[in-house]
LUMKE-125048 format. One record per atom (N, C-alpha, C): residue in three letters; x, y, z. Coordinates in steps of 0.2 Angstrom, whole numbers, padded with zeros to 4 digits, always signed. Atoms other than C-alpha are relative to their C-alpha. Example, Ala and Ser with C-alpha at 12.3 -4.5 7.8 and 13.67 -1.06 7.14 Angstrom:
<pts>
ala+0004-0006+0000ala+0062-0022+0039ala+0004+0006+0000ser-0004-0006-0001ser+0068-0005+0036ser-0004+0005+0003
</pts>
This chain:
<pts>
met-0002-0001-0007met-0105-0017-0100met+0000+0007+0002thr+0000-0007-0002thr-0107-0001-0090thr+0008+0002+0001ser-0006-0003-0001ser-0091+0009-0091ser+0002+0001+0007ser-0002+0000-0007ser-0081+0009-0075ser+0003+0008+0001ile-0004-0007-0003ile-0077+0026-0065ile+0007-0002+0002ala-0007+0001-0001ala-0059+0028-0060ala+0001-0002+0007gly-0002+0002-0007gly-0061+0021-0042gly-0002+0005+0005leu+0001-0004-0006leu-0061+0030-0026leu+0003+0007-0001his-0003-0007+0000his-0059+0049-0025his+0003+0002+0007his-0003-0002-0007his-0057+0051-0006his-0004-0004+0005ile+0004+0003-0006ile-0063+0043+0011ile+0000+0006+0005thr+0000-0004-0005thr-0069+0054+0025thr-0002-0003+0006ala+0001+0004-0006ala-0068+0048+0043ala-0001+0006+0005ile+0001-0004-0006ile-0071+0056+0060ile+0006-0002+0005cys-0005+0000-0005cys-0057+0060+0072cys-0002+0004+0007gly+0001-0004-0007gly-0055+0067+0090gly+0004+0006-0001asp-0005-0006+0000asp-0041+0079+0093asp+0004+0001-0006pro-0003-0001+0007pro-0035+0087+0077pro+0008+0001+0000val-0008+0000-0001val-0017+0090+0084val+0002-0007-0001gln-0001+0007+0000gln-0016+0071+0087gln+0000-0003-0007asn+0001+0002+0007asn-0023+0068+0070asn+0005+0002-0005arg-0005-0003+0004arg-0011+0079+0061arg+0007-0003+0001arg-0006+0003-0001arg+0004+0072+0070arg+0001-0008-0002phe-0001+0007+0003phe+0000+0054+0066phe+0000-0001-0007phe+0000+0001+0007phe-0005+0055+0048phe+0005+0004-0004ala-0005-0004+0004ala+0008+0068+0043ala+0006-0002+0002glu-0007+0001-0002glu+0022+0063+0054glu+0002-0007+0000val-0001+0008+0000val+0020+0044+0057val-0002-0003-0006leu+0001+0003+0006leu+0012+0039+0041leu+0003+0004-0006gly-0003-0003+0005gly+0020+0052+0031gly-0004+0003-0006leu+0004-0004+0005leu+0005+0059+0021leu+0001+0007+0000arg-0001-0008+0000arg+0005+0077+0016arg-0007+0003+0002leu+0006-0003-0001leu-0008+0088+0024leu-0001+0006-0006val+0000-0004+0006val-0014+0096+0008val-0006+0005+0001lys+0005-0005-0002lys-0029+0106+0015lys-0002+0000+0007lys+0002-0001-0007lys-0033+0113+0031lys-0006+0005-0001thr+0006-0005+0000thr-0051+0120+0031thr-0005-0002+0005val+0005+0002-0004val-0067+0118+0040val-0006-0004-0003asn+0005+0003+0002asn-0082+0107+0040asn-0005+0005-0003phe+0004-0005+0003phe-0093+0117+0028phe-0007+0000+0003asp+0006+0000-0004asp-0109+0112+0038asp+0001+0002+0007asp-0001-0002-0007asp-0101+0116+0055asp+0008+0003+0000pro-0006-0003+0001pro-0087+0129+0053pro+0004+0001+0007gly-0004+0001-0006gly-0082+0127+0071gly+0004-0006+0001thr-0004+0006+0000thr-0073+0111+0067thr+0004-0001-0006tyr-0005+0001+0006tyr-0058+0107+0056tyr-0003-0006-0004his+0000+0005+0005his-0059+0097+0040his+0007+0000-0003leu-0007+0000+0003leu-0042+0091+0036leu+0001-0006-0005tyr+0000+0004+0006tyr-0037+0083+0020tyr+0008-0002-0001tyr-0007+0003+0001tyr-0021+0071+0018tyr+0000-0003-0007gly-0001+0004+0006gly-0014+0064+0002gly+0007+0000-0003asp-0006+0000+0003asp+0000+0064-0010asp+0002+0008-0001glu-0003-0007+0000glu+0010+0080-0015glu-0006+0005-0001val+0005-0004+0002val-0006+0088-0023val-0007-0002+0002gly+0007+0003-0002gly-0020+0078-0016gly-0004-0003-0007thr+0003+0003+0006thr-0023+0068-0032thr-0006-0005+0002pro+0005+0005-0002pro-0039+0059-0032pro+0002-0007+0000gly-0002+0007-0001gly-0038+0041-0026gly+0006+0000+0005thr-0005+0000-0005thr-0024+0047-0013thr-0003+0003+0007val+0002-0005-0006val-0035+0057-0001val-0004-0003+0005leu+0004+0002-0006leu-0041+0053+0016leu-0001+0007+0004thr+0002-0006-0004thr-0050+0067+0026thr-0003-0001+0006phe+0003+0000-0006phe-0056+0070+0043phe-0004+0005+0002phe+0004-0005-0004phe-0070+0079+0052phe+0003-0001+0007ala-0003+0001-0006ala-0062+0083+0069ala-0005+0003+0005phe+0005-0001-0005phe-0074+0082+0084phe+0004-0002+0007ala-0004+0002-0005ala-0063+0083+0099ala-0003-0003+0006asp+0003+0002-0006asp-0076+0080+0112asp-0006-0005-0002ala+0005+0004+0002ala-0087+0068+0102ala+0001-0007+0003pro+0000+0007-0003pro-0091+0050+0109pro+0003-0005-0006ala-0002+0005+0004ala-0083+0034+0101ala-0005-0002-0005gly+0004+0004+0004gly-0091+0027+0086gly+0000-0007+0001gln+0000+0007+0000gln-0095+0009+0083gln-0001-0003-0008his+0000+0003+0007his-0091-0001+0067his-0006-0004+0000gly+0006+0005+0001gly-0106-0010+0060gly-0003+0001-0007leu+0003+0000+0006leu-0118-0012+0046leu-0002+0007-0002gly+0002-0007+0003gly-0121+0003+0034gly+0006+0004+0001gly-0006-0004-0001gly-0103+0009+0037gly+0006-0003-0003ala-0007+0002+0002ala-0085+0007+0031ala+0003-0002+0006ser-0003+0003-0006ser-0075-0003+0043ser+0008+0000-0001glu-0007+0000+0001glu-0057-0002+0036glu+0002+0004-0006ile-0003-0004+0006ile-0047+0010+0025ile+0007-0003-0001ala-0007+0003+0001ala-0032+0003+0016ala+0004+0004-0005phe-0005-0004+0004phe-0017+0011+0009phe+0005-0005-0004ala-0005+0004+0004ala-0005+0005-0005ala+0007+0002+0002val-0007-0001-0002val+0013+0003+0000val+0004-0005-0005pro-0004+0005+0004pro+0027-0005-0011pro+0001-0007+0003arg-0002+0007-0003arg+0031-0023-0009arg+0006+0000+0003ala-0006+0001-0004ala+0044-0028+0003ala+0001+0006+0005ser+0000-0005-0005ser+0039-0013+0014ser-0003-0001+0006leu+0004+0001-0006leu+0028-0021+0027leu+0005-0001+0007asp-0004+0000-0006asp+0043-0025+0039asp+0002+0007+0003phe-0002-0007-0002phe+0048-0007+0039phe-0006+0003+0004trp+0006-0003-0003trp+0030-0002+0043trp-0002-0003+0007gln+0001+0004-0006gln+0028-0015+0056gln+0005+0003+0006thr-0005-0003-0005thr+0044-0008+0065thr-0002+0007+0001arg+0001-0007-0001arg+0039+0010+0062arg-0006+0001+0005leu+0006-0001-0003leu+0021+0008+0069leu+0002-0002+0008ala-0001+0003-0007ala+0028-0002+0085ala+0004+0006+0004ala-0004-0005-0003ala+0040+0013+0088ala-0004+0005+0003tyr+0005-0005-0003tyr+0025+0024+0091tyr-0006-0004+0004asp+0005+0004-0004asp+0016+0010+0101asp-0006-0002-0003ile+0006+0003+0005ile+0004+0005+0087ile+0001-0007-0001glu-0001+0007+0002glu+0002-0014+0087glu-0003-0001-0007ser+0003+0002+0007ser-0001-0022+0070ser+0001-0007-0001arg+0000+0007+0001arg-0004-0039+0063arg+0000-0001-0008arg+0000+0002+0007arg+0000-0047+0047arg-0006-0005-0002gln+0005+0005+0003gln-0013-0057+0036gln+0001+0000-0007arg+0000+0001+0008arg-0015-0063+0018arg-0008+0001-0001arg+0007-0001+0003arg-0031-0057+0009arg+0000+0000-0007phe-0001+0002+0007phe-0034-0064-0007phe+0007-0001-0002asp-0007+0002+0002asp-0017-0063-0016asp+0004+0006+0004asp-0004-0005-0003asp-0012-0048-0005asp+0004-0001+0007glu-0003+0001-0006glu+0000-0047+0010glu-0002+0007+0003val+0003-0007-0003val-0008-0034+0022val+0002+0000+0008leu-0002-0001-0007leu-0003-0026+0038leu-0006+0004+0003cys+0006-0003-0003cys-0018-0021+0049cys+0002+0003+0007phe-0001-0003-0007phe-0018-0009+0064phe-0006+0005+0000thr+0005-0005-0002thr-0029+0004+0073thr+0003+0006+0001gly-0003-0006-0001gly-0026+0022+0072gly-0001+0003+0007pro+0000-0003-0006pro-0025+0034+0087pro-0007+0002+0002his+0007-0002-0002his-0044+0038+0086his-0005-0006+0000gly+0004+0006+0001gly-0050+0020+0083gly-0002-0002-0006asn+0001+0002+0007asn-0051+0020+0065asn+0004-0006-0002arg-0004+0006+0002arg-0045+0004+0057arg+0002+0001-0007phe-0004-0001+0006phe-0032+0004+0043phe+0003-0007-0002ala-0004+0005+0002ala-0022-0008+0033ala+0005+0003-0005leu-0005-0002+0006leu-0006-0006+0022leu+0000-0007-0004val+0000+0005+0005val-0007-0017+0007val+0007+0000-0004ala-0005+0001+0004ala+0009-0023-0001ala-0002-0001-0007ser+0003-0001+0006ser+0006-0018-0019ser+0005+0001-0006glu-0005-0001+0005glu+0016-0021-0035glu-0001+0007-0004ala+0001-0006+0003ala+0007-0006-0043ala+0003+0006+0004ala-0001-0006-0003ala+0011+0005-0029ala+0008+0002-0001gly-0007-0002+0002gly+0030+0004-0033gly+0001+0004-0006arg-0001-0003+0006arg+0027+0011-0050arg-0003+0007+0001ile+0002-0007-0001ile+0019+0027-0042ile+0005+0004+0003asp-0005-0004-0003asp+0030+0041-0038asp-0002+0002+0007ala+0002-0002-0007ala+0031+0045-0019ala+0001+0007+0000trp-0001-0007-0002trp+0030+0063-0012trp+0007+0001+0002his-0007-0001-0002his+0048+0069-0012his+0002+0003+0006asp-0002-0003-0006asp+0047+0078+0004asp-0003-0003+0006ala+0003+0004-0005ala+0038+0064+0014ala+0005-0001+0005pro-0005+0002-0005pro+0046+0061+0031pro+0001-0008+0000val-0002+0007+0002val+0046+0042+0025val+0004-0001-0006ala-0003+0001+0006ala+0058+0036+0013ala-0004-0003-0006gly+0005+0002+0006gly+0051+0034-0005gly+0000-0007-0001glu+0000+0007+0001glu+0055+0016-0005glu-0005-0004+0004tyr+0004+0002-0005tyr+0043+0013+0009tyr-0007+0004-0001ala+0006-0005-0001ala+0030+0028+0007ala-0006-0002-0003ile+0006+0002+0002ile+0012+0026+0006ile-0001+0004-0007arg+0001-0003+0006arg+0006+0029-0012arg-0007+0002-0002gly+0007-0001+0001gly-0012+0032-0010gly-0004-0005+0003leu+0005+0005-0003leu-0028+0023-0005leu+0001-0007-0005tyr+0000+0007+0003tyr-0028+0004-0010tyr-0008-0001-0001gly+0007+0002+0001gly-0046+0002-0006gly-0004+0002+0007val+0004-0001-0005val-0060+0002+0007val-0005-0006+0001ser+0004+0005-0001ser-0070-0011+0016ser-0006+0003+0003ile+0007-0002-0003ile-0089-0009+0019ile-0004-0006+0003asn+0005+0005-0003asn-0102-0019+0029asn-0007+0001-0001ile+0007+0000+0002ile-0119-0023+0023ile-0003-0007+0002ala+0004+0007-0003ala-0132-0037+0028ala-0001-0004-0007glu+0003+0003+0006glu-0137-0042+0010glu+0004+0003-0007leu-0004-0003+0005leu-0127-0041-0006leu-0003+0002-0006ala+0003-0001+0006ala-0138-0041-0021ala-0001+0007-0002leu+0002-0007+0002leu-0145-0024-0022leu+0006+0005+0001ser-0006-0004-0001ser-0129-0016-0016ser+0005-0001-0006ala-0005+0002+0006ala-0119-0026-0030ala-0003+0003-0006gly+0004-0002+0006gly-0132-0020-0043gly+0003+0008-0001val-0003-0007+0001val-0126-0001-0039val+0007+0000-0001ile-0007+0000+0001ile-0108-0005-0038ile+0002-0003-0006glu-0001+0002+0006glu-0108-0015-0054glu-0003+0004-0006gln+0004-0002+0006gln-0121-0008-0065gln+0000+0008+0000val-0001-0008+0000val-0119+0011-0060val+0007+0002+0001leu-0007-0002-0001leu-0102+0013-0053leu+0005-0004-0005gly-0004+0004+0004gly-0095+0000-0065gly+0006-0004+0002phe-0005+0005-0002phe-0084-0010-0054phe-0002-0007-0002glu+0001+0007+0002glu-0081-0028-0058glu+0001-0005+0006arg-0001+0004-0005arg-0083-0042-0046arg+0006-0005-0001ser-0006+0004+0002ser-0066-0051-0045ser+0001-0005+0004ala-0002+0005-0005ala-0065-0062-0030ala-0005-0001+0006gln+0004+0001-0006gln-0074-0069-0015gln+0004-0005+0005ala-0003+0004-0006ala-0067-0076+0002ala-0004+0000+0006gly+0004-0001-0006gly-0079-0080+0015gly-0006+0005-0001asp+0005-0006+0001asp-0090-0065+0018asp+0002+0006-0003arg-0003-0005+0003arg-0079-0054+0009arg+0000-0001-0007val+0000+0000+0007val-0082-0050-0009val+0003+0006-0003arg-0004-0006+0002arg-0070-0039-0019arg-0003+0002-0007phe+0002-0003+0006phe-0075-0027-0032phe+0006+0005-0003val-0006-0004+0003val-0062-0018-0044val-0002+0004-0005ala+0000-0005+0005ala-0062-0002-0054ala+0005-0003-0006his-0005+0003+0005his-0054-0012-0069his+0004+0004-0004asp-0003-0004+0004asp-0049+0003-0079asp+0005+0004+0004asn-0004-0005-0005asn-0039+0011-0064asn+0007-0003+0000pro-0007+0003-0001pro-0020+0008-0065pro+0003+0003+0006gly-0004-0003-0005gly-0017+0019-0051gly-0004-0001+0007pro+0003+0002-0007pro-0023+0021-0032pro-0008+0000+0000gly+0007+0000-0001gly-0040+0018-0025gly-0005-0005-0004ala+0004+0004+0004ala-0046+0004-0036ala-0005-0006+0003val+0003+0006-0004val-0053-0009-0023val-0006+0002+0004leu+0006+0000-0005leu-0070-0010-0014leu-0002-0007+0002asp+0002+0007-0002asp-0072-0025-0003asp-0007+0001+0004val+0007+0000-0004val-0090-0028+0003val+0000-0006+0004cys+0000+0006-0005cys-0091-0039+0019cys-0008-0001+0001val+0007+0002-0001val-0109-0047+0020val+0000-0003+0006val+0000+0002-0008val-0111-0048+0039val-0007+0001+0003pro+0007-0001-0002pro-0130-0049+0042pro+0000+0000+0008glu+0000+0001-0007glu-0126-0053+0061glu+0002+0006+0004met-0003-0005-0004met-0118-0037+0065met-0005+0005+0001thr+0004-0006-0002thr-0126-0022+0074thr+0002+0006-0005ala+0000-0006+0005ala-0128-0005+0064ala+0006+0004+0003gln-0006-0004-0001gln-0113+0007+0063gln-0004+0006+0004arg+0001-0007-0003arg-0114+0022+0075arg+0005+0005-0002gln-0005-0005+0001gln-0106+0037+0070gln+0003+0004+0006gly-0003-0002-0005gly-0093+0044+0081gly+0008+0001-0002val-0008+0001+0001val-0074+0046+0083val+0002-0007-0001gly-0002+0006+0002gly-0066+0032+0074gly-0004-0003-0005ser+0004+0002+0005ser-0079+0029+0062ser+0001+0003-0007val+0000-0003+0006val-0080+0032+0043val-0006+0004-0001his+0006-0004+0002his-0092+0046+0037his-0003-0002-0006his+0002+0002+0007his-0093+0042+0019his+0006-0002-0004val-0005+0002+0005val-0084+0035+0004val-0002+0003-0006ala+0001-0004+0006ala-0082+0045-0011ala+0004-0003-0006phe-0002+0003+0006phe-0080+0039-0029phe+0002+0006-0005arg-0003-0005+0004arg-0072+0048-0044arg-0005+0001-0006ala+0003-0002+0006ala-0081+0057-0058ala+0005+0005-0004ser-0005-0004+0003ser-0070+0065-0071ser-0001+0007-0001asp+0002-0006+0000asp-0080+0080-0072asp-0008+0001+0001glu+0007+0000-0002glu-0098+0087-0069glu-0005-0003-0005ala+0004+0003+0005ala-0105+0080-0085ala+0000-0008+0002glu+0000+0007-0002glu-0100+0062-0080glu-0004+0000+0007gln+0003+0000-0007gln-0106+0066-0062gln-0008+0000-0001ser+0007-0001+0001ser-0123+0072-0069ser-0003-0007-0003ala+0002+0006+0002ala-0124+0056-0079ala-0001-0006+0005leu+0000+0005-0005leu-0121+0045-0065leu-0006+0001+0005arg+0005-0001-0005arg-0133+0054-0054arg-0007-0002-0003lys+0006+0002+0003lys-0147+0051-0067lys-0001-0008+0000arg+0001+0008+0000arg-0143+0032-0067arg-0002-0002+0007leu+0002+0002-0007leu-0144+0032-0048leu-0007+0001+0001val+0007-0002-0001val-0161+0041-0048val-0004-0004-0004asp+0004+0005+0003asp-0167+0029-0061asp-0001-0006+0003arg+0001+0006-0005arg-0164+0015-0049arg-0004+0001+0006gly+0005-0001-0006gly-0175+0023-0036gly+0004+0003+0006leu-0004-0002-0006leu-0161+0030-0025leu-0001+0008+0001gln+0000-0007-0001gln-0162+0047-0017gln+0007+0003+0000val-0006-0003+0001val-0148+0058-0022val+0000+0007+0000thr+0000-0007+0000thr-0143+0075-0018thr+0001+0004-0007glu-0003-0004+0005glu-0141+0089-0030glu+0007+0001+0000ala-0007-0001-0001ala-0123+0094-0034ala+0001+0005+0005ile-0002-0005-0005ile-0115+0103-0020ile+0007+0002-0001asp-0006-0002+0001asp-0100+0114-0022asp+0004+0000+0006arg-0005+0000-0006arg-0086+0109-0010arg+0007+0004-0001glu-0006-0004+0001glu-0073+0121-0017glu+0005-0003-0004tyr-0005+0004+0003tyr-0061+0108-0022tyr-0002-0006-0005phe+0004+0004+0004phe-0074+0097-0031phe-0007+0001+0001met+0007+0000-0001met-0092+0095-0034met-0002-0006+0002ser+0002+0006-0004ser-0101+0082-0024ser-0008-0002-0001ile+0007+0002-0002ile-0117+0072-0024ile+0001-0006+0005tyr+0000+0005-0006tyr-0122+0060-0010tyr-0006-0004-0001phe+0005+0005+0000phe-0133+0045-0009phe+0002-0006+0005arg-0002+0007-0004arg-0135+0029+0002arg-0001-0005-0004glu+0001+0006+0004glu-0132+0014-0007glu-0005-0005+0004pro+0005+0004-0003pro-0145+0000-0003pro+0002-0003+0006gly-0001+0003-0006gly-0135-0007+0011gly+0001+0005+0006gly+0000-0005-0005gly-0135+0010+0020gly+0006+0004+0000val-0007-0004+0000val-0117+0016+0017val-0001+0007-0004leu+0000-0006+0003leu-0116+0034+0013leu+0006+0000-0005phe-0004+0000+0005phe-0108+0036-0004phe+0000+0007-0003glu+0000-0007+0003glu-0102+0052-0013glu+0003-0001-0007ile-0004+0000+0007ile-0097+0055-0031ile+0003+0007-0001ala-0003-0007+0000ala-0085+0069-0032ala+0004+0001-0007thr-0004-0001+0007thr-0077+0077-0048thr+0007+0001+0002asp-0008+0000+0000asp-0058+0076-0051asp+0002+0007+0002gly-0002-0007+0000gly-0057+0095-0052gly-0005+0005+0004pro-0006-0004+0002pro-0054+0109-0049pro+0006-0002+0004gly-0006+0003-0004gly-0042+0101-0035gly+0002+0005+0005phe-0002-0003-0006phe-0033+0108-0021phe+0005+0006-0001val-0004-0006+0001val-0022+0121-0029val-0004+0006-0002val+0004-0006+0002val-0036+0133-0033val+0001+0006+0005asp+0000-0006-0005asp-0033+0143-0017asp+0007+0000+0004glu-0007+0000-0003glu-0015+0138-0012glu+0005-0003-0006pro-0005+0003+0005pro+0001+0135-0023pro+0002-0007+0003val-0002+0007-0002val+0008+0117-0023val+0004+0001+0006ala-0005+0000-0006ala+0023+0122-0011ala-0004+0002+0007gln+0003-0003-0006gln+0011+0130+0002gln-0006-0004+0002leu+0006+0004-0002leu-0003+0117+0002leu+0000-0002+0008gly+0001+0002-0007gly-0010+0114+0019gly+0003+0004+0006ser-0004-0004-0004ser+0000+0128+0027ser-0005+0006+0003gly+0005-0005-0003gly-0015+0140+0030gly-0007-0002+0000leu+0007+0002+0000leu-0033+0139+0035leu-0004+0003-0006met+0004-0002+0006met-0043+0140+0019met-0007+0000+0002leu+0007+0000-0001leu-0061+0146+0021leu-0004+0000-0006pro+0004-0001+0005pro-0075+0145+0009pro-0003+0007+0000pro+0002-0007+0000pro-0082+0162+0004pro-0005+0002+0005gln+0005-0002-0005gln-0097+0162+0015gln+0002+0000+0007tyr-0003+0000-0007tyr-0086+0160+0031tyr+0006+0005+0000glu-0007-0005+0000glu-0072+0173+0026glu-0001+0005+0005asn+0002-0006-0004asn-0081+0187+0035asn+0000-0002+0008gln-0001+0002-0007gln-0080+0176+0051gln+0007-0003+0002arg-0007+0003-0001arg-0062+0171+0050arg+0003+0001+0007gly-0003+0000-0007gly-0056+0178+0067gly-0004-0004+0005leu+0005+0004-0004leu-0071+0170+0076leu+0002-0008-0001ile-0001+0007+0002ile-0067+0153+0067ile+0007-0002+0002glu-0008+0001-0002glu-0048+0154+0070glu+0000-0001+0008arg+0000+0000-0008arg-0051+0157+0089arg-0003-0007+0002ala+0003+0006-0002ala-0063+0142+0090ala+0004-0006-0002leu-0003+0006+0003leu-0052+0130+0080leu+0006-0001+0005gly-0006+0001-0003gly-0035+0133+0088gly+0005-0002-0005glu-0006+0002+0004glu-0018+0129+0080glu+0001-0007+0000ile-0002+0007+0000ile-0013+0112+0074ile+0006-0001-0003gly-0007+0000+0004gly+0003+0116+0064gly-0002-0002-0007ser+0000+0001+0008ser+0006+0112+0045ser+0004-0005-0002
</pts>
């Protein structure tokens, strides 16, 4: 059997106003803003990273902020829902908390999970999953949400495709996830060696859907973990051997990345666990300053004026 990678590394979505984004994810959901930087391909826009205290792989949700971009459309070839893990018996708290901020939510059961679904301020779809494992993960001690309720990281992500077989081949035979359950059009895959966050990938087979359109409220890509560059290189070779087009490794300062579209059209990334977010800021100051990659440092003044302040 193919050895399993350790699950999700991060998920990157698209938002509108970055100030509204920071307020919701840091103040309402209680995630830590661990890195405030720019889109490396478009330095006039923010790239914001949220996670646990240090941005551990499997806890990280990031946003490209395009304040004036049109709304996106969920559909085939994209991810439709981002799920966070929360302790069991915490969903009443979260339903009340979201309602206090005028966020409607609804309960449902999904496989053996109790789930609270809601839409964020930019149109992104989220779920809070009551998880036994979440209660065994330490909460960020300075979070604005009490530890007994606080988000512990990603639970998983749902993607939409038209046909299962080819995508499942990549998910199982290259990434090493195991098929664990099916309910209707939803097929669950699990990174079976992962005792921590980000172990679940739900594949929704919905051929009648229209294609995803990127924009505010959509997911840009889903990133999986590689322990180091050697594992990443080995995974890249296996993908290329299957006939997929894969980028060379790209330095993202906090991890090395490769990108490819799985057969259903969803943009996947494989990111290394290191070096992590403390390479340019100490733990206590993570997310407090605008961190720029070396190629943009000589443009700092111009970039800061274009971005504006969002707080930390």
